[in-house]
N, CA, C and O atoms as a Maestro MAE file, in Angstrom:
{
 s_m_m2io_version
 :::
 2.0.0
}

f_m_ct {
 s_m_title
 :::
 protein
 m_atom[336] {
  # First column is atom index #
  i_m_mmod_type
  r_m_x_coord
  r_m_y_coord
  r_m_z_coord
  i_m_residue_number
  s_m_chain_name
  s_m_pdb_residue_name
  s_m_pdb_atom_name
  i_m_atomic_number
  :::
  1 25 4.438 -16.745 17.839 1 A "MET " " N  " 7
  2 3 4.687 -16.593 16.398 1 A "MET " " CA " 6
  3 2 5.770 -15.634 16.108 1 A "MET " " C  " 6
  4 15 6.438 -15.782 15.085 1 A "MET " " O  " 8
  5 25 6.005 -14.633 16.950 2 A "GLU " " N  " 7
  6 3 6.799 -13.622 16.642 2 A "GLU " " CA " 6
  7 2 8.387 -14.207 16.673 2 A "GLU " " C  " 6
  8 15 9.278 -13.767 15.947 2 A "GLU " " O  " 8
  9 25 8.538 -15.191 17.574 3 A "ASP " " N  " 7
  10 3 9.968 -15.722 17.625 3 A "ASP " " CA " 6
  11 2 10.339 -16.334 16.281 3 A "ASP " " C  " 6
  12 15 11.537 -16.396 16.005 3 A "ASP " " O  " 8
  13 25 9.424 -16.800 15.401 4 A "LYS " " N  " 7
  14 3 9.656 -17.300 14.150 4 A "LYS " " CA " 6
  15 2 9.880 -16.324 13.083 4 A "LYS " " C  " 6
  16 15 10.164 -16.727 11.955 4 A "LYS " " O  " 8
  17 25 9.776 -15.048 13.346 5 A "VAL " " N  " 7
  18 3 9.912 -14.047 12.289 5 A "VAL " " CA " 6
  19 2 11.427 -13.784 12.157 5 A "VAL " " C  " 6
  20 15 12.151 -13.465 13.101 5 A "VAL " " O  " 8
  21 25 11.840 -13.959 10.835 6 A "SER " " N  " 7
  22 3 13.331 -13.671 10.632 6 A "SER " " CA " 6
  23 2 13.458 -12.325 9.812 6 A "SER " " C  " 6
  24 15 12.521 -11.830 9.186 6 A "SER " " O  " 8
  25 25 14.654 -11.825 9.888 7 A "SER " " N  " 7
  26 3 14.892 -10.559 9.190 7 A "SER " " CA " 6
  27 2 14.609 -10.711 7.699 7 A "SER " " C  " 6
  28 15 13.995 -9.829 7.097 7 A "SER " " O  " 8
  29 25 15.064 -11.857 7.070 8 A "SER " " N  " 7
  30 3 14.894 -12.051 5.657 8 A "SER " " CA " 6
  31 2 13.410 -12.241 5.365 8 A "SER " " C  " 6
  32 15 12.996 -11.772 4.306 8 A "SER " " O  " 8
  33 25 12.687 -12.777 6.052 9 A "LYS " " N  " 7
  34 3 11.211 -12.884 5.867 9 A "LYS " " CA " 6
  35 2 10.493 -11.537 5.940 9 A "LYS " " C  " 6
  36 15 9.610 -11.234 5.137 9 A "LYS " " O  " 8
  37 25 10.903 -10.737 6.935 10 A "MET " " N  " 7
  38 3 10.254 -9.427 7.074 10 A "MET " " CA " 6
  39 2 10.698 -8.640 5.967 10 A "MET " " C  " 6
  40 15 9.888 -7.914 5.390 10 A "MET " " O  " 8
  41 25 11.994 -8.707 5.574 11 A "LYS " " N  " 7
  42 3 12.510 -7.906 4.437 11 A "LYS " " CA " 6
  43 2 11.653 -8.098 3.169 11 A "LYS " " C  " 6
  44 15 11.273 -7.144 2.489 11 A "LYS " " O  " 8
  45 25 11.362 -9.426 2.883 12 A "ARG " " N  " 7
  46 3 10.717 -9.814 1.712 12 A "ARG " " CA " 6
  47 2 9.199 -9.268 1.738 12 A "ARG " " C  " 6
  48 15 8.681 -8.752 0.748 12 A "ARG " " O  " 8
  49 25 8.562 -9.429 2.936 13 A "GLU " " N  " 7
  50 3 7.259 -8.829 3.094 13 A "GLU " " CA " 6
  51 2 7.166 -7.379 2.893 13 A "GLU " " C  " 6
  52 15 6.260 -6.908 2.205 13 A "GLU " " O  " 8
  53 25 8.101 -6.609 3.486 14 A "ILE " " N  " 7
  54 3 8.123 -5.252 3.374 14 A "ILE " " CA " 6
  55 2 8.430 -4.815 1.956 14 A "ILE " " C  " 6
  56 15 7.802 -3.874 1.471 14 A "ILE " " O  " 8
  57 25 9.347 -5.440 1.280 15 A "ARG " " N  " 7
  58 3 9.730 -5.112 -0.078 15 A "ARG " " CA " 6
  59 2 8.558 -5.174 -0.932 15 A "ARG " " C  " 6
  60 15 8.463 -4.382 -1.869 15 A "ARG " " O  " 8
  61 25 7.572 -6.119 -0.680 16 A "ASP " " N  " 7
  62 3 6.480 -6.308 -1.597 16 A "ASP " " CA " 6
  63 2 5.217 -5.487 -1.113 16 A "ASP " " C  " 6
  64 15 4.171 -5.501 -1.762 16 A "ASP " " O  " 8
  65 25 5.361 -4.799 0.014 17 A "ALA " " N  " 7
  66 3 4.232 -4.047 0.539 17 A "ALA " " CA " 6
  67 2 4.073 -2.625 -0.101 17 A "ALA " " C  " 6
  68 15 5.025 -2.099 -0.678 17 A "ALA " " O  " 8
  69 25 2.962 -2.067 0.001 18 A "ASP " " N  " 7
  70 3 2.722 -0.662 -0.473 18 A "ASP " " CA " 6
  71 2 3.086 0.285 0.763 18 A "ASP " " C  " 6
  72 15 3.560 1.401 0.549 18 A "ASP " " O  " 8
  73 25 2.872 -0.147 1.966 19 A "PHE " " N  " 7
  74 3 3.195 0.593 3.091 19 A "PHE " " CA " 6
  75 2 3.318 -0.238 4.297 19 A "PHE " " C  " 6
  76 15 2.933 -1.404 4.214 19 A "PHE " " O  " 8
  77 25 3.811 0.208 5.434 20 A "VAL " " N  " 7
  78 3 4.114 -0.601 6.607 20 A "VAL " " CA " 6
  79 2 3.409 0.120 7.735 20 A "VAL " " C  " 6
  80 15 3.536 1.331 7.920 20 A "VAL " " O  " 8
  81 25 2.594 -0.744 8.546 21 A "VAL " " N  " 7
  82 3 1.985 -0.290 9.887 21 A "VAL " " CA " 6
  83 2 2.524 -1.232 10.886 21 A "VAL " " C  " 6
  84 15 2.345 -2.444 10.770 21 A "VAL " " O  " 8
  85 25 3.186 -0.701 11.874 22 A "VAL " " N  " 7
  86 3 3.667 -1.430 13.015 22 A "VAL " " CA " 6
  87 2 2.758 -1.258 14.272 22 A "VAL " " C  " 6
  88 15 2.537 -0.123 14.695 22 A "VAL " " O  " 8
  89 25 2.272 -2.262 14.826 23 A "CYS " " N  " 7
  90 3 1.345 -2.160 16.127 23 A "CYS " " CA " 6
  91 2 2.306 -2.540 17.175 23 A "CYS " " C  " 6
  92 15 2.730 -3.694 17.240 23 A "CYS " " O  " 8
  93 25 2.675 -1.602 18.014 24 A "ILE " " N  " 7
  94 3 3.748 -1.766 18.861 24 A "ILE " " CA " 6
  95 2 3.370 -2.345 20.179 24 A "ILE " " C  " 6
  96 15 4.246 -2.665 20.983 24 A "ILE " " O  " 8
  97 25 1.985 -2.508 20.458 25 A "ASP " " N  " 7
  98 3 1.583 -3.171 21.689 25 A "ASP " " CA " 6
  99 2 1.690 -4.775 21.613 25 A "ASP " " C  " 6
  100 15 1.573 -5.461 22.628 25 A "ASP " " O  " 8
  101 25 1.906 -5.293 20.415 26 A "LYS " " N  " 7
  102 3 2.015 -6.736 20.359 26 A "LYS " " CA " 6
  103 2 3.317 -7.363 20.003 26 A "LYS " " C  " 6
  104 15 3.435 -8.585 19.911 26 A "LYS " " O  " 8
  105 25 4.368 -6.467 19.788 27 A "ILE " " N  " 7
  106 3 5.684 -7.011 19.344 27 A "ILE " " CA " 6
  107 2 6.677 -6.596 20.302 27 A "ILE " " C  " 6
  108 15 6.419 -5.790 21.197 27 A "ILE " " O  " 8
  109 25 7.981 -7.211 20.111 28 A "HIS " " N  " 7
  110 3 9.143 -6.821 20.708 28 A "HIS " " CA " 6
  111 2 9.768 -5.691 20.055 28 A "HIS " " C  " 6
  112 15 9.487 -5.414 18.888 28 A "HIS " " O  " 8
  113 25 10.619 -5.004 20.753 29 A "HIS " " N  " 7
  114 3 11.339 -3.798 20.167 29 A "HIS " " CA " 6
  115 2 12.162 -4.240 19.050 29 A "HIS " " C  " 6
  116 15 12.276 -3.507 18.068 29 A "HIS " " O  " 8
  117 25 12.774 -5.422 19.110 30 A "ARG " " N  " 7
  118 3 13.655 -5.889 17.974 30 A "ARG " " CA " 6
  119 2 12.861 -6.017 16.696 30 A "ARG " " C  " 6
  120 15 13.411 -5.737 15.632 30 A "ARG " " O  " 8
  121 25 11.649 -6.408 16.726 31 A "ILE " " N  " 7
  122 3 10.844 -6.569 15.562 31 A "ILE " " CA " 6
  123 2 10.503 -5.160 14.943 31 A "ILE " " C  " 6
  124 15 10.505 -4.940 13.731 31 A "ILE " " O  " 8
  125 25 10.216 -4.252 15.897 32 A "SER " " N  " 7
  126 3 9.852 -2.870 15.326 32 A "SER " " CA " 6
  127 2 10.996 -2.240 14.720 32 A "SER " " C  " 6
  128 15 10.843 -1.584 13.689 32 A "SER " " O  " 8
  129 25 12.265 -2.389 15.322 33 A "GLN " " N  " 7
  130 3 13.372 -1.928 14.794 33 A "GLN " " CA " 6
  131 2 13.692 -2.550 13.298 33 A "GLN " " C  " 6
  132 15 14.102 -1.838 12.382 33 A "GLN " " O  " 8
  133 25 13.468 -3.878 13.172 34 A "LEU " " N  " 7
  134 3 13.620 -4.542 11.905 34 A "LEU " " CA " 6
  135 2 12.652 -3.921 10.808 34 A "LEU " " C  " 6
  136 15 13.039 -3.655 9.670 34 A "LEU " " O  " 8
  137 25 11.388 -3.721 11.250 35 A "ALA " " N  " 7
  138 3 10.373 -3.091 10.364 35 A "ALA " " CA " 6
  139 2 10.788 -1.798 9.965 35 A "ALA " " C  " 6
  140 15 10.680 -1.501 8.775 35 A "ALA " " O  " 8
  141 25 11.291 -0.901 10.857 36 A "ASN " " N  " 7
  142 3 11.606 0.413 10.625 36 A "ASN " " CA " 6
  143 2 12.754 0.451 9.535 36 A "ASN " " C  " 6
  144 15 12.717 1.111 8.497 36 A "ASN " " O  " 8
  145 25 13.862 -0.444 9.990 37 A "HIS " " N  " 7
  146 3 14.999 -0.521 9.070 37 A "HIS " " CA " 6
  147 2 14.642 -0.969 7.644 37 A "HIS " " C  " 6
  148 15 15.156 -0.385 6.690 37 A "HIS " " O  " 8
  149 25 13.831 -1.924 7.474 38 A "HIS " " N  " 7
  150 3 13.529 -2.382 6.141 38 A "HIS " " CA " 6
  151 2 12.582 -1.408 5.389 38 A "HIS " " C  " 6
  152 15 12.717 -1.287 4.171 38 A "HIS " " O  " 8
  153 25 11.684 -0.750 6.017 39 A "ALA " " N  " 7
  154 3 10.776 0.206 5.455 39 A "ALA " " CA " 6
  155 2 11.587 1.377 4.967 39 A "ALA " " C  " 6
  156 15 11.303 1.854 3.868 39 A "ALA " " O  " 8
  157 25 12.586 1.892 5.693 40 A "LYS " " N  " 7
  158 3 13.477 2.900 5.172 40 A "LYS " " CA " 6
  159 2 14.339 2.456 3.982 40 A "LYS " " C  " 6
  160 15 14.519 3.183 3.005 40 A "LYS " " O  " 8
  161 25 14.859 1.239 4.109 41 A "ARG " " N  " 7
  162 3 15.818 0.669 2.998 41 A "ARG " " CA " 6
  163 2 14.962 0.706 1.653 41 A "ARG " " C  " 6
  164 15 15.417 1.208 0.625 41 A "ARG " " O  " 8
  165 25 13.739 0.160 1.726 42 A "TYR " " N  " 7
  166 3 12.884 0.057 0.641 42 A "TYR " " CA " 6
  167 2 11.993 1.263 0.307 42 A "TYR " " C  " 6
  168 15 11.184 1.209 -0.619 42 A "TYR " " O  " 8
  169 25 12.144 2.288 1.031 43 A "GLU " " N  " 7
  170 3 11.404 3.537 0.763 43 A "GLU " " CA " 6
  171 2 9.940 3.398 0.815 43 A "GLU " " C  " 6
  172 15 9.183 3.943 0.011 43 A "GLU " " O  " 8
  173 25 9.562 2.632 1.810 44 A "LYS " " N  " 7
  174 3 8.128 2.314 2.082 44 A "LYS " " CA " 6
  175 2 7.634 3.232 3.199 44 A "LYS " " C  " 6
  176 15 8.303 3.373 4.223 44 A "LYS " " O  " 8
  177 25 6.308 3.944 2.984 45 A "PRO " " N  " 7
  178 3 5.849 4.674 4.044 45 A "PRO " " CA " 6
  179 2 5.615 3.831 5.241 45 A "PRO " " C  " 6
  180 15 5.221 2.672 5.116 45 A "PRO " " O  " 8
  181 25 5.852 4.395 6.446 46 A "LEU " " N  " 7
  182 3 5.853 3.664 7.768 46 A "LEU " " CA " 6
  183 2 4.950 4.459 8.719 46 A "LEU " " C  " 6
  184 15 5.060 5.682 8.813 46 A "LEU " " O  " 8
  185 25 4.055 3.751 9.423 47 A "ALA " " N  " 7
  186 3 3.304 4.437 10.507 47 A "ALA " " CA " 6
  187 2 3.334 3.474 11.691 47 A "ALA " " C  " 6
  188 15 3.507 2.265 11.540 47 A "ALA " " O  " 8
  189 25 3.165 4.038 12.831 48 A "ILE " " N  " 7
  190 3 3.157 3.344 14.007 48 A "ILE " " CA " 6
  191 2 1.773 3.352 14.725 48 A "ILE " " C  " 6
  192 15 1.248 4.435 14.985 48 A "ILE " " O  " 8
  193 25 1.210 2.259 15.030 49 A "ALA " " N  " 7
  194 3 0.028 2.274 15.916 49 A "ALA " " CA " 6
  195 2 0.283 1.807 17.246 49 A "ALA " " C  " 6
  196 15 0.929 0.775 17.422 49 A "ALA " " O  " 8
  197 25 -0.194 2.515 18.242 50 A "ASN " " N  " 7
  198 3 0.104 2.245 19.594 50 A "ASN " " CA " 6
  199 2 -0.556 0.873 20.064 50 A "ASN " " C  " 6
  200 15 -0.006 0.141 20.886 50 A "ASN " " O  " 8
  201 25 -1.777 0.591 19.474 51 A "THR " " N  " 7
  202 3 -2.525 -0.481 19.761 51 A "THR " " CA " 6
  203 2 -3.084 -1.216 18.442 51 A "THR " " C  " 6
  204 15 -2.927 -0.735 17.320 51 A "THR " " O  " 8
  205 25 -3.709 -2.352 18.673 52 A "THR " " N  " 7
  206 3 -4.243 -3.080 17.494 52 A "THR " " CA " 6
  207 2 -5.724 -2.781 17.260 52 A "THR " " C  " 6
  208 15 -6.392 -3.509 16.525 52 A "THR " " O  " 8
  209 25 -6.211 -1.781 17.839 53 A "THR " " N  " 7
  210 3 -7.632 -1.363 17.629 53 A "THR " " CA " 6
  211 2 -7.889 -0.941 16.229 53 A "THR " " C  " 6
  212 15 -6.997 -0.413 15.565 53 A "THR " " O  " 8
  213 25 -9.064 -1.154 15.765 54 A "ASN " " N  " 7
  214 3 -9.369 -0.668 14.359 54 A "ASN " " CA " 6
  215 2 -9.012 0.771 14.156 54 A "ASN " " C  " 6
  216 15 -8.376 1.120 13.161 54 A "ASN " " O  " 8
  217 25 -9.410 1.622 15.084 55 A "THR " " N  " 7
  218 3 -9.172 3.009 14.951 55 A "THR " " CA " 6
  219 2 -7.707 3.349 14.860 55 A "THR " " C  " 6
  220 15 -7.266 4.089 13.981 55 A "THR " " O  " 8
  221 25 -6.978 2.800 15.776 56 A "ALA " " N  " 7
  222 3 -5.567 3.067 15.817 56 A "ALA " " CA " 6
  223 2 -4.881 2.670 14.507 56 A "ALA " " C  " 6
  224 15 -4.071 3.438 13.987 56 A "ALA " " O  " 8
  225 25 -5.182 1.511 13.976 57 A "VAL " " N  " 7
  226 3 -4.642 0.982 12.739 57 A "VAL " " CA " 6
  227 2 -5.119 1.691 11.507 57 A "VAL " " C  " 6
  228 15 -4.387 1.774 10.521 57 A "VAL " " O  " 8
  229 25 -6.378 2.228 11.534 58 A "GLU " " N  " 7
  230 3 -6.927 2.994 10.398 58 A "GLU " " CA " 6
  231 2 -6.217 4.401 10.424 58 A "GLU " " C  " 6
  232 15 -5.896 4.921 9.355 58 A "GLU " " O  " 8
  233 25 -5.970 5.015 11.609 59 A "ARG " " N  " 7
  234 3 -5.288 6.271 11.643 59 A "ARG " " CA " 6
  235 2 -3.814 6.088 11.142 59 A "ARG " " C  " 6
  236 15 -3.284 6.929 10.416 59 A "ARG " " O  " 8
  237 25 -3.159 4.924 11.573 60 A "ALA " " N  " 7
  238 3 -1.831 4.719 11.147 60 A "ALA " " CA " 6
  239 2 -1.716 4.613 9.507 60 A "ALA " " C  " 6
  240 15 -0.800 5.136 8.872 60 A "ALA " " O  " 8
  241 25 -2.638 3.961 9.004 61 A "ILE " " N  " 7
  242 3 -2.805 3.689 7.569 61 A "ILE " " CA " 6
  243 2 -2.953 5.160 6.877 61 A "ILE " " C  " 6
  244 15 -2.316 5.450 5.865 61 A "ILE " " O  " 8
  245 25 -3.762 5.966 7.453 62 A "ALA " " N  " 7
  246 3 -3.991 7.228 6.869 62 A "ALA " " CA " 6
  247 2 -2.673 8.076 6.827 62 A "ALA " " C  " 6
  248 15 -2.305 8.759 5.871 62 A "ALA " " O  " 8
  249 25 -2.008 7.916 8.056 63 A "ARG " " N  " 7
  250 3 -0.739 8.805 8.143 63 A "ARG " " CA " 6
  251 2 0.319 8.174 7.131 63 A "ARG " " C  " 6
  252 15 1.079 8.936 6.533 63 A "ARG " " O  " 8
  253 25 0.379 6.855 6.937 64 A "ALA " " N  " 7
  254 3 1.389 6.283 5.988 64 A "ALA " " CA " 6
  255 2 1.072 6.744 4.619 64 A "ALA " " C  " 6
  256 15 1.959 7.197 3.896 64 A "ALA " " O  " 8
  257 25 -0.251 6.641 4.204 65 A "LEU " " N  " 7
  258 3 -0.646 7.032 2.849 65 A "LEU " " CA " 6
  259 2 -0.479 8.496 2.548 65 A "LEU " " C  " 6
  260 15 -0.149 8.881 1.426 65 A "LEU " " O  " 8
  261 25 -0.721 9.349 3.606 66 A "ASN " " N  " 7
  262 3 -0.644 10.813 3.457 66 A "ASN " " CA " 6
  263 2 0.767 11.481 3.610 66 A "ASN " " C  " 6
  264 15 0.987 12.682 3.450 66 A "ASN " " O  " 8
  265 25 1.706 10.506 3.950 67 A "GLY " " N  " 7
  266 3 3.050 11.042 4.202 67 A "GLY " " CA " 6
  267 2 3.240 11.741 5.469 67 A "GLY " " C  " 6
  268 15 4.233 12.454 5.611 67 A "GLY " " O  " 8
  269 25 2.338 11.597 6.454 68 A "ASP " " N  " 7
  270 3 2.443 12.204 7.706 68 A "ASP " " CA " 6
  271 2 3.531 11.569 8.591 68 A "ASP " " C  " 6
  272 15 4.074 10.532 8.211 68 A "ASP " " O  " 8
  273 25 3.872 12.153 9.766 69 A "PRO " " N  " 7
  274 3 4.865 11.475 10.655 69 A "PRO " " CA " 6
  275 2 4.374 10.148 11.074 69 A "PRO " " C  " 6
  276 15 3.166 9.918 11.130 69 A "PRO " " O  " 8
  277 25 5.310 9.226 11.383 70 A "ALA " " N  " 7
  278 3 4.954 7.827 11.710 70 A "ALA " " CA " 6
  279 2 4.121 7.733 12.898 70 A "ALA " " C  " 6
  280 15 3.193 6.925 12.930 70 A "ALA " " O  " 8
  281 25 4.403 8.559 13.953 71 A "TYR " " N  " 7
  282 3 3.648 8.518 15.236 71 A "TYR " " CA " 6
  283 2 2.593 9.628 15.235 71 A "TYR " " C  " 6
  284 15 2.797 10.721 14.706 71 A "TYR " " O  " 8
  285 25 1.545 9.321 15.805 72 A "ALA " " N  " 7
  286 3 0.412 10.266 15.979 72 A "ALA " " CA " 6
  287 2 0.744 11.304 17.041 72 A "ALA " " C  " 6
  288 15 1.316 10.992 18.085 72 A "ALA " " O  " 8
  289 25 0.374 12.531 16.750 73 A "GLN " " N  " 7
  290 3 0.547 13.630 17.717 73 A "GLN " " CA " 6
  291 2 -0.345 13.292 18.919 73 A "GLN " " C  " 6
  292 15 -1.375 12.627 18.811 73 A "GLN " " O  " 8
  293 25 0.126 13.801 20.085 74 A "THR " " N  " 7
  294 3 -0.652 13.633 21.224 74 A "THR " " CA " 6
  295 2 -1.957 14.597 21.179 74 A "THR " " C  " 6
  296 15 -1.901 15.648 20.539 74 A "THR " " O  " 8
  297 25 -2.968 14.270 21.776 75 A "SER " " N  " 7
  298 3 -4.263 15.001 21.748 75 A "SER " " CA " 6
  299 2 -4.327 15.881 23.017 75 A "SER " " C  " 6
  300 15 -5.266 16.662 23.173 75 A "SER " " O  " 8
  301 25 -3.346 15.761 23.912 76 A "GLU " " N  " 7
  302 3 -3.250 16.693 25.111 76 A "GLU " " CA " 6
  303 2 -2.862 18.018 24.729 76 A "GLU " " C  " 6
  304 15 -2.141 18.254 23.759 76 A "GLU " " O  " 8
  305 25 -3.394 18.971 25.575 77 A "ASP " " N  " 7
  306 3 -3.109 20.334 25.359 77 A "ASP " " CA " 6
  307 2 -1.708 20.726 25.977 77 A "ASP " " C  " 6
  308 15 -1.541 20.646 27.194 77 A "ASP " " O  " 8
  309 25 -0.776 21.118 25.192 78 A "MET " " N  " 7
  310 3 0.537 21.371 25.640 78 A "MET " " CA " 6
  311 2 0.629 22.587 26.500 78 A "MET " " C  " 6
  312 15 1.643 22.776 27.172 78 A "MET " " O  " 8
  313 25 -0.451 23.490 26.519 79 A "ALA " " N  " 7
  314 3 -0.398 24.650 27.369 79 A "ALA " " CA " 6
  315 2 -0.426 24.288 28.779 79 A "ALA " " C  " 6
  316 15 0.012 25.086 29.608 79 A "ALA " " O  " 8
  317 25 -0.944 23.057 29.161 80 A "ASN " " N  " 7
  318 3 -0.988 22.688 30.531 80 A "ASN " " CA " 6
  319 2 0.429 22.318 31.055 80 A "ASN " " C  " 6
  320 15 0.603 22.195 32.267 80 A "ASN " " O  " 8
  321 25 1.412 22.145 30.200 81 A "TYR " " N  " 7
  322 3 2.738 21.813 30.564 81 A "TYR " " CA " 6
  323 2 3.733 22.976 30.568 81 A "TYR " " C  " 6
  324 15 4.875 22.848 31.008 81 A "TYR " " O  " 8
  325 25 3.253 24.113 30.060 82 A "GLN " " N  " 7
  326 3 4.188 25.269 29.930 82 A "GLN " " CA " 6
  327 2 4.213 25.880 31.232 82 A "GLN " " C  " 6
  328 15 3.224 25.876 31.964 82 A "GLN " " O  " 8
  329 25 5.486 26.489 31.595 83 A "GLU " " N  " 7
  330 3 5.720 27.159 32.811 83 A "GLU " " CA " 6
  331 2 4.886 28.405 32.807 83 A "GLU " " C  " 6
  332 15 4.748 29.066 31.777 83 A "GLU " " O  " 8
  333 25 4.329 28.732 33.946 84 A "LYS " " N  " 7
  334 3 3.528 29.964 34.131 84 A "LYS " " CA " 6
  335 2 4.244 31.045 34.897 84 A "LYS " " C  " 6
  336 15 3.684 32.119 35.117 84 A "LYS " " O  " 8
  :::
 }
 m_bond[335] {
  # First column is bond index #
  i_m_from
  i_m_to
  i_m_order
  :::
  1 1 2 1
  2 2 3 1
  3 3 4 2
  4 3 5 1
  5 5 6 1
  6 6 7 1
  7 7 8 2
  8 7 9 1
  9 9 10 1
  10 10 11 1
  11 11 12 2
  12 11 13 1
  13 13 14 1
  14 14 15 1
  15 15 16 2
  16 15 17 1
  17 17 18 1
  18 18 19 1
  19 19 20 2
  20 19 21 1
  21 21 22 1
  22 22 23 1
  23 23 24 2
  24 23 25 1
  25 25 26 1
  26 26 27 1
  27 27 28 2
  28 27 29 1
  29 29 30 1
  30 30 31 1
  31 31 32 2
  32 31 33 1
  33 33 34 1
  34 34 35 1
  35 35 36 2
  36 35 37 1
  37 37 38 1
  38 38 39 1
  39 39 40 2
  40 39 41 1
  41 41 42 1
  42 42 43 1
  43 43 44 2
  44 43 45 1
  45 45 46 1
  46 46 47 1
  47 47 48 2
  48 47 49 1
  49 49 50 1
  50 50 51 1
  51 51 52 2
  52 51 53 1
  53 53 54 1
  54 54 55 1
  55 55 56 2
  56 55 57 1
  57 57 58 1
  58 58 59 1
  59 59 60 2
  60 59 61 1
  61 61 62 1
  62 62 63 1
  63 63 64 2
  64 63 65 1
  65 65 66 1
  66 66 67 1
  67 67 68 2
  68 67 69 1
  69 69 70 1
  70 70 71 1
  71 71 72 2
  72 71 73 1
  73 73 74 1
  74 74 75 1
  75 75 76 2
  76 75 77 1
  77 77 78 1
  78 78 79 1
  79 79 80 2
  80 79 81 1
  81 81 82 1
  82 82 83 1
  83 83 84 2
  84 83 85 1
  85 85 86 1
  86 86 87 1
  87 87 88 2
  88 87 89 1
  89 89 90 1
  90 90 91 1
  91 91 92 2
  92 91 93 1
  93 93 94 1
  94 94 95 1
  95 95 96 2
  96 95 97 1
  97 97 98 1
  98 98 99 1
  99 99 100 2
  100 99 101 1
  101 101 102 1
  102 102 103 1
  103 103 104 2
  104 103 105 1
  105 105 106 1
  106 106 107 1
  107 107 108 2
  108 107 109 1
  109 109 110 1
  110 110 111 1
  111 111 112 2
  112 111 113 1
  113 113 114 1
  114 114 115 1
  115 115 116 2
  116 115 117 1
  117 117 118 1
  118 118 119 1
  119 119 120 2
  120 119 121 1
  121 121 122 1
  122 122 123 1
  123 123 124 2
  124 123 125 1
  125 125 126 1
  126 126 127 1
  127 127 128 2
  128 127 129 1
  129 129 130 1
  130 130 131 1
  131 131 132 2
  132 131 133 1
  133 133 134 1
  134 134 135 1
  135 135 136 2
  136 135 137 1
  137 137 138 1
  138 138 139 1
  139 139 140 2
  140 139 141 1
  141 141 142 1
  142 142 143 1
  143 143 144 2
  144 143 145 1
  145 145 146 1
  146 146 147 1
  147 147 148 2
  148 147 149 1
  149 149 150 1
  150 150 151 1
  151 151 152 2
  152 151 153 1
  153 153 154 1
  154 154 155 1
  155 155 156 2
  156 155 157 1
  157 157 158 1
  158 158 159 1
  159 159 160 2
  160 159 161 1
  161 161 162 1
  162 162 163 1
  163 163 164 2
  164 163 165 1
  165 165 166 1
  166 166 167 1
  167 167 168 2
  168 167 169 1
  169 169 170 1
  170 170 171 1
  171 171 172 2
  172 171 173 1
  173 173 174 1
  174 174 175 1
  175 175 176 2
  176 175 177 1
  177 177 178 1
  178 178 179 1
  179 179 180 2
  180 179 181 1
  181 181 182 1
  182 182 183 1
  183 183 184 2
  184 183 185 1
  185 185 186 1
  186 186 187 1
  187 187 188 2
  188 187 189 1
  189 189 190 1
  190 190 191 1
  191 191 192 2
  192 191 193 1
  193 193 194 1
  194 194 195 1
  195 195 196 2
  196 195 197 1
  197 197 198 1
  198 198 199 1
  199 199 200 2
  200 199 201 1
  201 201 202 1
  202 202 203 1
  203 203 204 2
  204 203 205 1
  205 205 206 1
  206 206 207 1
  207 207 208 2
  208 207 209 1
  209 209 210 1
  210 210 211 1
  211 211 212 2
  212 211 213 1
  213 213 214 1
  214 214 215 1
  215 215 216 2
  216 215 217 1
  217 217 218 1
  218 218 219 1
  219 219 220 2
  220 219 221 1
  221 221 222 1
  222 222 223 1
  223 223 224 2
  224 223 225 1
  225 225 226 1
  226 226 227 1
  227 227 228 2
  228 227 229 1
  229 229 230 1
  230 230 231 1
  231 231 232 2
  232 231 233 1
  233 233 234 1
  234 234 235 1
  235 235 236 2
  236 235 237 1
  237 237 238 1
  238 238 239 1
  239 239 240 2
  240 239 241 1
  241 241 242 1
  242 242 243 1
  243 243 244 2
  244 243 245 1
  245 245 246 1
  246 246 247 1
  247 247 248 2
  248 247 249 1
  249 249 250 1
  250 250 251 1
  251 251 252 2
  252 251 253 1
  253 253 254 1
  254 254 255 1
  255 255 256 2
  256 255 257 1
  257 257 258 1
  258 258 259 1
  259 259 260 2
  260 259 261 1
  261 261 262 1
  262 262 263 1
  263 263 264 2
  264 263 265 1
  265 265 266 1
  266 266 267 1
  267 267 268 2
  268 267 269 1
  269 269 270 1
  270 270 271 1
  271 271 272 2
  272 271 273 1
  273 273 274 1
  274 274 275 1
  275 275 276 2
  276 275 277 1
  277 277 278 1
  278 278 279 1
  279 279 280 2
  280 279 281 1
  281 281 282 1
  282 282 283 1
  283 283 284 2
  284 283 285 1
  285 285 286 1
  286 286 287 1
  287 287 288 2
  288 287 289 1
  289 289 290 1
  290 290 291 1
  291 291 292 2
  292 291 293 1
  293 293 294 1
  294 294 295 1
  295 295 296 2
  296 295 297 1
  297 297 298 1
  298 298 299 1
  299 299 300 2
  300 299 301 1
  301 301 302 1
  302 302 303 1
  303 303 304 2
  304 303 305 1
  305 305 306 1
  306 306 307 1
  307 307 308 2
  308 307 309 1
  309 309 310 1
  310 310 311 1
  311 311 312 2
  312 311 313 1
  313 313 314 1
  314 314 315 1
  315 315 316 2
  316 315 317 1
  317 317 318 1
  318 318 319 1
  319 319 320 2
  320 319 321 1
  321 321 322 1
  322 322 323 1
  323 323 324 2
  324 323 325 1
  325 325 326 1
  326 326 327 1
  327 327 328 2
  328 327 329 1
  329 329 330 1
  330 330 331 1
  331 331 332 2
  332 331 333 1
  333 333 334 1
  334 334 335 1
  335 335 336 2
  :::
 }
}
C-alpha cells in the first residue's frame, strides 16, 4: 500500500489533520521525510513512534498534543555512558 502513497495525497491528508504521528517501523524513509516536510509546511504537531504498538502511538500522540519533541527520550541512564 505504501507504494501507492503520493506526495499530493499525503499533503492533503496532513493539511486536514490536527496532528501527525509517524510510525517508523512500518514505512520507508522517503515516506517519513514527506510526512515531516508537510507537517512543518502546514505547522502541524508531529511525533514519531518507533513501533505501531498502542503504547508507542499513545505516547507519540501525547507528545504531539503537548508540544514536546517529536522523538521520545531514551529511558536509559546516561550516567552509564559518561567517562569515569
